[in-house]
N, C-alpha and C positions, 0 to 999 in steps of 0.2 A: 431577245435579239432581233433586230430589224430583218425583214424578209430578204432584202437585197444582200445582206451580209451572209445569211444562210445559203442563198443561191450561189454566191461567189465561192464559198467554201466547198459546197457540193460540186459545182461546176469544175473547180480546180482539181478536186479529187477524182472526178469522172475522167478528166483528161490525163492527169499525171500518174495515176496508179497504173493503167495499162502501159503507159510510156516507160515507166521505171521497170516494171516487171518484164516487158519485152526485151529491154536492154540486159536485164539479169539473165533471161533465158538464152539470149544470143551469146553473151560472153561465157556463160556457164557451159553451154553446149560446145563452144569452140575450145574451151579449156579441157573439157572431158576428152574431146577427140585428140588433142595434142598430148595429153598426159596419160590417159587411161585406155585409149582405144587403139590397139595395135592393128596395123593394116595388113600384116603378113598372115598368110593362112597357116594354121597350126596343125601339125600332124599328131594324131591321137593313137596311132596303131601300136606304138611301143609301150604304152602305159598300161598299168594294171587298174582296172575299173571296178568299183564296188557294185553290189547288186542295188538296183533301183526299183521302186514301186511307182508305177504310173497310175494315178487315181483319176477316174473319169466319172463324175456325177451326171446323171441323165434324168431329164423330165420331158416327156413327149418329144423325143428326138429320133423318131422312126426314119425320117428323111436323111439324116446325117450320120447316125451312129455306126452303121456298117462300114462306111467309107473311112471314118476316123480310126476305127480299130484295125481295119485291114491295112491301112497305111502305117499305123503305129507298129504293127507286127513286123513290118519290113525294115524298120530302122536298124542301122548297123551297130548300135550299142550292144556290147557283148552279153550283158546279163541283166535282164529286167523282167518284171511281171506286170501285167495289166489288170487292174481291179476296176470293173465297171459296176456302178451302183444305180439301179433303176429305182427312182424315188417316187413310187406310186403313179407311174405314167398311165394316161388314159388312152394312149394310142397303141401301136404295135411294138413299142420299144422292147418290152420284156420278151416277146416272142422272138424278135430278131436276135437279142442277146443269147437266148437259149440255143438258137441255131449256131451262133458264132462260137460259143464255148466248145462245140463239137469240132470246129475247124481250126481254131487258134489255140495251140497248146498252152501258151503263156497266159491266156485270158482266164480270169476268175470273175464270177458274176454273183452279185448280191442283189436280191429282189426284195425291196421294201414295199409293202402293200399299200401303205398310206403316205401321201405326200407330207413330209416333215421339213422340207427346205434343203437348200444346197449345202449349208453348213453342216447340218445333221448327216447328210449323205457322205460328205467328206470325212466327218469324224468316224463314221462306221467303216469306211474304206481304210482310214489310217489305223484303226484298231486291228483290222484284218491283214495289214501289210506285213511283210517279212524282212524289210530292209530299213536302214537308218535314213536313207534319202528318199523323199517323196516328191514326185513331179506331178503337179496338178494341171490337168488339161481339160478345156471345155469339150463338149461332145460334138462340136462342129469343126474342131481344129485339126489341122494337118501340120505336124512338126517337120521342120527341115531335117535333113539326114543327120547332121551332127549337133542338133539343138541340145540334146541331153548331154552330150560330151561337154559342150561349152558351159552349160549350167553347172554340172558337177565339178568341172575343173576349178571353178571359183572356190569351192570348199577346200580344195587342196592348197590353193595359193594364198587365201586370206585367213586361214586359221580357224580355231575352234569357236570363236565368237561370232562367226558368220552364221546367221540363222536362216536366211532366205536369199535367193537370187531370182530376180524377175527377168523374163525374156523380152523379146522384141516382136510384138504382134504386127502382122502385115495383113493386108486385105486381099481376099481372093476374088470376090465379085467386083468387077470394075467397069461395067457397061453403062450404068446410069449416071446422071449428073450427081445425085446424092451420094452414090458410092465414090465417085471421084473426089467430091468435097471431103469425104471422110478419109480418103487416102492422104489428102493434103493435111487434114487435121492431125492424123496420127504421126505424120512427119514433122510438122511445124509446131505443134502444141505438145502432144504427148511425149514424143521422142526427145524434143528439146528440153522439156520440163524435167523429165527423168534424168537426163544427163546433168542439167544444172543442179537439181536437188542432190544428186550424188556428190557433186563437187562441194556443196554446202554441208554434206555429211549425213543427211537423213532423206528418206524418200516418203512421200505422202502415202503411196500405196503400191503394192505389187500388182502386176497384171494378172487378174484371176484366170485369164485364158491360158497362160503359160507361166508357171512359177515352180521353183524347186525349194523344198524346205529341208532343214535338218530336223528329224523327228524329235530329237531331244529338246530342241528349241520350242517346238510346238507344244510338247507335253508340259514344258515349264510354264506356259501361259494358258494351260487348259484347252488347247486346240482352238477351234473356231467358235465364235459366239453364234448361237442358234437364234438369238433374238435381234440380230442386226441384219438389215436388208442387203448390205454389201459386205459379205464375209471377208473379202480380200482387203478392203480398207481397214476393217476392224482388226484383223489379225496383224496387219502391218504395224499399227499403233501399239498393240499389246506387246509385240516382239521388241520394238524399239524402246518402249518404257521399261522393259526388263534388260535393256542394254545389249540386246542382240543386234548385230549389224545386218543391213540389207544392201545388196548390190544390184546394179543394173548391167545386164549382159546383152549388148545389142546384136551380137553374133548368133544368139539363140533365137532363131527366127521361127515364128509360128504363123501359119496361114489360116485365117479365119473368115467367116461370113459376117457381113454387117447388114443392118436394116436398109431397105431401099424405098421405104415409104416414110412420109412425114410422121404418121401415127406411130410407126415402129421406132423411129428415132426418138420421138417425144417420150414414149414409155420407157425406153432404155435410159435416156438421160435423166428423167424424173427419178428413176431408181438410183442412178449414180449420185445425183445431187442430194437426194434424201439420205443415202448412206453416208455421204461426206458430212452432212449436217448432224446426223446421229452420232457420228464419231466425235465431232467437236463438242457436242453436249456431254457425252460420256467421259471424255478425257480432258475436260476443261481444267481439272486440278493440276495439270502439269505446268500451267502458267504460274502457279504458286510454289513450284518446286525448283530450287536452284540446280539440283542434280540432273534435272531434265531440260536444262537451258538450251541444249543443242536441238531440241525439238521445237523451241519457241519460234524460230523463223518460219517453219513449215506450218505451224498452227496459225500464226499471225497472217500468213499469206492466204490461207484458206478462209479465215475469218474476214479479212479485208476483201476477198473476192466476192463473198456473199454481200457484204456491205456495199460494194461497188455496184452489184446488180440492182439492189434496191435504189441506190442513189441515181443510177443511170435512168431507170424507169421514171422516177419522180421528176428529175430535171427535164427529161425529154417530153414527158406529158405536160409539164407546167409551161415550158416554152412554146409548145405547139398550141396550147389553149390560149395563152396570152401573147401570141406572136406580135401583135400590133404594139402592145405596151413595152415588151422587152425585145424589140426587133434587133437592137445592137448586140445583145447577148446571144440571140439566136444565130446571128451571122458569125459571131466568134466561135460558137459551138460547131457550126458547119465547117469552118476552116480547120478547127482542131480535129474534127473527125477525118478530114482528108489527110491530115498529117499522120494520124494513127493508122489509117489504111496503108499509107506509104511505108511506115515502119513495119507493119505486119507483113507486107510483101517482102521486105528485106529479110525479116525473120524466116519467112517461108523459103526464100531462096537459099539462105545459109543452111537451113535444116535439110532441104532436099539434096544439097551438095554433100552434106555429111552422110546421109543415108544412102547415097547413090551406090556405095560400095556393096550394099546388101540388096537393094531393090531400087533400081534407077527409074524414078517416075518424074524426072525433071521435065518431061514433055507435057506434063499436066500443069505446069506452072501458071499458065495463063487462065486456067480455071479458077485460080486464086482471086481473080477480080470479084467473084461472087462471095468468096469465103469470109472476109471480115464481117460484112453486114449480116449474113445469115448466122454465123457463129455467135456474134455478140448479141444479136436480137434474141435468138433462140435460147442461148444460155441464160440471159437475164430473166426471161420469162420462166424458164425451167426452175431456176432458183426460187423465184417468187411462189410458184405452185408447189414446189417440193417442201417448202418450209413448214406449212401446217401439217403435212404428212409426217415429217420428222418429229414434230412435237407430239402429235397424236400417238405415234409409235412408241416414243419414250414413256408416255403416260400409261398406255395400255399394256405394254409388254407382250409376252408370248412369242412363239416361234415365228420367224420371218419366212413365210412360204414364198415359192417362186413359180414363175410361169416360163414356158419356153419362149425365148425372144424371137423377134422377126429375123429370119436368116436370109432375107433377100429373095429375089426371084430365082428359082431353081429351073435349070433347063433340062 
């Protein structure tokens, strides 16, 4: 095939794929808001609530774990236990948890001496839990007062086939430019995508920082995979392959810390990208199964997003190297990029307006001028670097160990 035809195909794909998907996310988010997202505040005081087990896996979280558990203990949910699992931490996490057990009556503490990974820590906590509903929370997270109520209420409303409900992560640290950009990302990308995916019927992944599970559903898929780097993505696919439903509850707010350095964001996103690619490799058989056809759109979207990253890098590098020869195509790509930036700003504005009822950050809208370039460039490079890691992980196997992520600058 002649080179100019290949470049035309790839150039059109690089332009039209994000164009189409942005329109899908915008329309899906608006449909979710109008059909599924009630604006009225719900009163939970007259209902009977089941016992809930809150699972908190920890690895080197001495700076955050006391605050997380102390705030968790103050939540108004009537009946819940807290199970904290120290997964072989090398800092003072275990000592802090030993002291907290004496102060917090509902806290139970499991001390694993060797780091075996987050999935293993969650499995240990699940086996120790005393309730049918498990709420998994990261060790830097602070739940909104009624977050557990909103999560568990979905299990009453949507019936026995509901296996998990994912909450709405919000960012606590907001002082730096990188933190502000991530606030915009969580609103315009993550929030919009989850809303749109829920309209399509399936969700790529629950948010590991705040999610509620029906224990029976988890047991039916043998809990979390200990050999997958992102246990939340993996368990989401396992549940949906077994025809358990997953819902998104935007009212279940969870305040978390995010990286505020380029290196911290890079490591975090490499892990996310690697986990997504591992899941696509493991679950590729669904594309041959008619009974799993409702998962096809989500699988294809993830596959095409990876393909788009490689295509974007190839086309961009090629045109920059041969700018003189292909000057007319370079001009076309430049104008196309400006159009995509404009569309991304529209998506950002729509998403910020939708999320304003929970966390009004519309004042940050003009920081979005930086957002498309940084996000697209960084994401494409992350996919490129994560790909060999995902292949190597699938070939080698073994437990997927974790490290404590960058929690930003603490004051």
